[in-house]
C-alpha positions as CSV (number, residue, x, y, z in Angstrom):
1,M,146.3,85.0,133.9
2,R,146.3,85.5,130.1
3,F,143.6,82.9,129.8
4,L,141.4,84.7,132.3
5,I,141.8,88.1,130.6
6,F,141.2,86.5,127.2
7,T,138.0,84.9,128.5
8,V,136.7,88.2,130.0
9,V,137.4,90.0,126.7
10,F,135.7,87.3,124.7
11,F,132.6,87.4,126.8
12,L,132.4,91.2,126.6
13,I,132.7,91.1,122.8
14,A,130.1,88.4,122.7
15,A,127.7,90.4,124.9
16,V,128.2,93.5,122.7
17,I,127.5,91.5,119.5
18,K,124.4,89.9,121.1
19,I,123.0,93.3,122.1
20,D,123.8,94.7,118.7
21,L,122.0,91.9,116.9
22,T,118.9,91.9,119.1
23,E,118.3,95.6,119.6
24,G,120.2,97.0,116.7
25,T,122.5,100.1,116.5
26,V,120.5,102.1,113.9
27,P,116.8,102.4,114.3
28,L,114.7,101.1,111.5
29,A,112.9,104.4,111.2
30,A,116.0,105.9,109.7
31,F,115.6,103.8,106.6
32,N,112.0,104.8,106.0
33,G,112.1,107.6,103.4
34,E,108.4,108.1,103.2
35,E,106.4,109.9,105.9
36,K,103.4,108.1,107.0
37,L,100.2,109.5,108.4
38,E,99.5,108.3,111.8
39,C,95.9,107.1,112.1
40,N,94.7,106.1,115.5
41,Q,91.6,104.0,115.2
42,Q,89.5,104.8,118.2
43,I,87.5,102.0,119.6
44,A,84.7,102.7,122.0
45,V,84.1,100.0,124.6
46,R,80.7,99.6,126.2
47,T,79.4,96.8,128.4
48,I,76.3,94.7,128.4
49,S,75.2,93.0,131.6
50,V,73.9,89.4,131.0
51,I,72.5,86.8,133.3
52,T,74.2,83.4,132.5
53,T,72.4,80.2,131.9
54,V,73.4,76.5,132.2
55,G,76.2,75.7,129.8
56,D,77.4,79.2,129.1
57,S,81.0,79.9,128.6
58,V,83.0,83.0,127.8
59,Q,83.2,82.0,124.1
60,S,79.5,81.3,123.8
61,L,78.7,84.7,125.3
62,F,81.1,86.4,122.8
63,A,79.4,84.5,120.0
64,A,75.9,85.6,121.2
65,Y,77.0,89.2,121.6
66,P,79.5,89.9,118.8
67,S,81.3,93.2,118.5
68,E,81.3,95.5,115.4
69,V,85.1,95.9,115.4
70,N,87.5,93.1,114.5
71,I,89.3,92.5,117.7
72,S,91.4,89.5,118.7
73,L,90.0,86.9,121.2
74,P,92.9,87.4,123.7
75,E,92.2,91.1,123.9
76,R,88.5,90.6,124.3
77,M,89.1,87.9,127.0
78,A,91.5,90.3,128.8
79,H,88.8,93.0,128.9
80,F,86.2,90.4,130.0
81,Y,88.3,89.3,132.9
82,E,89.0,93.0,133.9
83,L,85.2,93.5,134.1
84,N,84.6,90.2,135.9
85,P,87.7,89.5,138.0
86,H,85.9,86.9,140.1
87,L,85.6,84.6,137.1
88,K,89.4,84.1,136.8
89,K,89.4,81.4,139.5
90,Q,85.9,80.1,139.3
91,A,83.5,78.8,136.7
92,M,80.3,80.6,135.7
93,I,77.3,79.9,137.8
94,P,73.9,79.9,136.2
95,G,71.9,83.0,137.1
96,E,75.1,85.1,137.7
97,L,75.3,88.6,136.4
98,V,78.2,89.0,134.0
99,K,79.5,92.1,132.1
100,I,80.5,91.5,128.4
101,P,82.6,94.1,126.6
102,I,81.2,95.3,123.2
103,Y,83.4,97.3,120.9
104,N,82.2,100.0,118.5
105,E,84.2,101.9,115.9
106,A,84.6,105.6,116.6
107,E,85.9,108.3,114.3
108,N,89.5,107.9,113.0
109,N,91.9,110.7,113.9
110,C,94.5,111.0,111.1
111,S,97.3,113.6,111.5
């Protein structure tokens, strides 16, 4: 019986320590003495409709129509597949109308 109680207490302590190490007890913001201005960079998204040709891929379309804003490829691919959900499970067919997201910088709002 003592062994069972010891095991339960041990696992409870281990769980508390694990949660403490992964999530932390004191937020990191408490250690930041300087106040920072929050600047939200606004990115305007517009789309261009393109008719595909033989040999087109998503990457080749992105290279042909670059965006002005430095945005990561996974984010751009996610927006592309939101605009063209039918392309998730099929390849591009030549002559198909595809929408490509183009990003432009808008004004920064700093407060």
